[in-house]
N, C-alpha and C positions, 0 to 999 in steps of 0.2 A: 660867336655866342648866342644863345636864343633866349630870350624870357623864360626862366625858369623860380617856381617855389623851392625855397631849400627847409629844412627844419633842424634847428639843434635842440638835443633832446638830453636833458641837464637832469641828472638822476645820479644818485647814492649808491656805490657797489658797496656787497656785504660782503667785507674782507675775504680774501683769500675762497669766496665758495662760487667757484666757476659754472655748475651747472644753476647753482640759482640766480646765478647772473645772467647766464642767457636766456632764462626765463624773462625774465626780466626785463632788458633789452626785446626782446620779441614784444613783451606785450607794449611794451611804450612807442616799440616802434607801428602796432596795429595801430594804438592811440593818436598818433600823427599820423597818421594816415588818411584815419577816418573823420580827422578835425580839419586836416591844412589840406593834403591830397599833393604833398611834395614827391619832386620826382630825384630829389636827397637828402635825405639823413643823415645826421654827422651826430656820434656821442660821445662824452668826454674819454681823455686820455685813461688808459689800463683799465679798460670798461669792465670788463670780465674777470677783474680783481682786485681794483684796489692801486693806489700810487706807489705806497713802500710795502713790502711781504712779511719783512719784521720776524725774518727765517733765514737758515743758511741757505746760500747761493743753491746747494746742491740738492737741498731738499725742495726748494723752489723749481728747479728746474724739473724735478722729478714728475712734478702736479701741471707741468703748463705741456701747450700743445703745440706742435708744427704751423705752419700755414703750407698748402691745405695740412687741414687736419677736422679733430672732430667737430670745433668750434666752427671754423670755418664753413665747415659742411652746412651746419643748424643756417648760418646765415643765409646759407647761398638758395637754400631754401625759403627763408623768408624775405628774401629780395623778389622772387620771383613770387611767393604768394602775394605782395602786396607791390606787384609792380614800380617798386623805388630803386635808386642806386641808394648803396649803404656807403659809407665810412666806420667801417669798426677798428678802432684802437684797442689791443692788447700786447698784453707780453708773449713773444713769437721764443718758443725752444729751439734752437741752433741745431745743427747738424753734430757740433764738436761740442763734449759734454760741457755743461754749467755756460754755456755761453747760451745768452738769452737776449733777445731785441725788445726794445719798445717800440713797438710795428705799428701801424694803421694801413688795416687792408681794405681795398676799396672793392665794390662788389656789383656786379650789376643783373640785373631781372633777366637777361637772356645771356649775358659773357659770362657770370662767376665770377669767378676771381678775376679783376682786370689787373691789378701789381699790387704791391707792397709797399709803402715806403717806413724804412729804421731811423730812429731819430738821430740825428747826428752831432745834437747838442748838446750833453748829458747834463743833468744838473749835479752841480757836486758829489749828492749824499748816494745817488745812486750807479757814480763809478767805482767802480772796481778797487781802485788805488785808495779809497776814502772807507772800505768795508762794504760797499755796494752788490750791484748784480747787474747789471747792464753792461752789456758792448755796443757802442758806437755804430751807427750805418751811417755808411760812403759817398751814399749817392744821393739828388735828389731830382728826383722822374716828376714828371709831368702826365698826367693820364688824359687821354683823351675821351671822352664824355660826350653822347650824342648832342645834350645840349651847353656843355661849357671843355674849356680844358683849366682841368684841377690839380693843382699843386696843395702840397701837404706840408706844415710845420706842427712839433708835436710841443707844447708847454714852452721849455726854456729855448728853444730853438728862433720863437716868437720875439726873442731880445736881440737877434741878429740879423741888423739889416742884409748884410749881407746873404742872407741865405734867404729871403725874400725877392731879391733882386734879382739872384741866380733863378727861382725858379721865372718870377715875371720876362726874364732875357729868355728862357725856353719855351713861351710863346703860354702861361699860365695866364688866367683871366678871374679866377677864383680862387684863393687862400682859404683852407681851412686848418683850424689850430686846436684840434682836441687840447684838453689840459688838465691839470691837480696842482693848479698855482696858489699857493701859499701866500704869494710876497701881497702887498697892500694892492686895494681895488685902484687906486692912482695908476698906478705902474702894472696896471692890468690894462685898463683902458687907456693910456697914454700908447702903450707897445701897441694895441692892435690897431687904434686910430693911426698912427705914425707909419707902421707897415703897406697900410691901405692908401693912405697920401702919399708916401716915399712911391711908391709902383702904380697908382690910378689903378688898384684892383680892388675885389671885394675881398673881405675877410672876413670867417664865420669864423666865429671862437668861443668855442663850449667848454666851461670849465667844470670840473667836477663838485659835488659837494658832498657833505657829512664825511664821518671818518674813515682812516684807512688802517690797516692792520696795527699799526705804530702811534694811533690815534692822532694823526696831525690830522686837523680840522679843515675840510676847502670851502671856500665862501661861493662859489656858481658864478652868480651876476654875467650868464654867456650874453654873449653880443652879436650882432652882424651890421657891419661897417660896410659902407660904401665909396667907391674911388676918391671920393670929396670928402671924408673924412667925416661923413653924417650918419649919425647912428642910427640903422633901419630897426633894430631890435633889441630889447635889453631883459633881460631875467634877473629874476631875486635872486634869494639866499637859500631858495628853497626847491624841491623835484618839481621841474615843469619843460614845457615845451616854449620854444622860441623859434617864429617863423619870417619870413619876408620874401617877397618876390622881387625878383633881381633884375632889372632894366638893363639888355643889350647895349644899350647907346645913354653912358651916365658922365661921361664928361664934355659936356658941352658948353653948360655955366658954373662961373669959379664957384659958387654958394649955391645952398637950395634956399627956393623962397626967394630968389632974384634973378633977372633972366643977362646979367652980365658977362657978353660970351671966355669962354676960357680959352686961351689962345696959347697955352704952354703943355707940355710932354715932360715931365719929370725922367722919363727913360730916353726919350732923344733925344733931351737938352744934354745929357750928362757931356762932359770936357772929357775924354777917356784918358787924354797925356797926363792929366794929373795924375790918374792912381795906379803911378807904375810901382810905388811901394806897398800897394793894398794888400798882398800877399803873404808879405814878409811875416815870419813869427813875431810879437812884439806884448808888452804887459801895460796895462793903464800907468799913469802918473803917479797912483796914488797905492799902498798898499792894503789889499783887505784884512781881515784878522787870520786867514789864513789861505793856503794856496793849497788846491787839490788838483794836481795834474791827472791827465788820461793816461 
């Protein structure tokens, strides 16, 4: 990894107005570039539509774009124009009728579309079995950028330590977490810090703000966490840009503001013999109000 600057652009999407939101994304990306000159810019989950479409799946499917497509063509041009890499979260029209992925596309100024991550852990309300609209992805890719190896988790994905660990085992140095999170700030902060500290990896968590088509209101508070769980940047509950310069040598000391040497590595120090049951299907010991399968 090389030292680089990352921006999280915390903006409100106009529900289901893709043209408007693409224009807004461009404006805020240019603003981030002018103010902070970042190598990487990250937007919130489903930035081109908002999270909940509040319409039938077949109708929503018709309004979406595939990847590559019209939206990503515009974003490829934007990336080249401002000479920054982009993580653009958007709903992706699948090849099969009514298959919709909650995706994040990685775009580079010279490469164009580098790759796509499709959300693997769907929140219950977006699952088809609950009357939702999304189909889960099945892969956890790590993307090789000139300045870091990048992994992606989307919102509810970040509640799962296994996914973050999978990305780090594959080499991720930075994990971005585009989100439209409605739970408490405490859960948001806890999971971002835990995933960073569990794996000694940077977490760039960019949450939506404002309402979606179902009048769910998102609270923002995007944040950037370093590999010893120190918060480097914190947004408020409004539209704004956060940024931080990421140090390529971040775990020499146990804590910030002190020089106590760090002599452990949570990834290397795993006792793999203990985890033989980890991939078995299971449930938590307590019962939620309702279970919604995939």
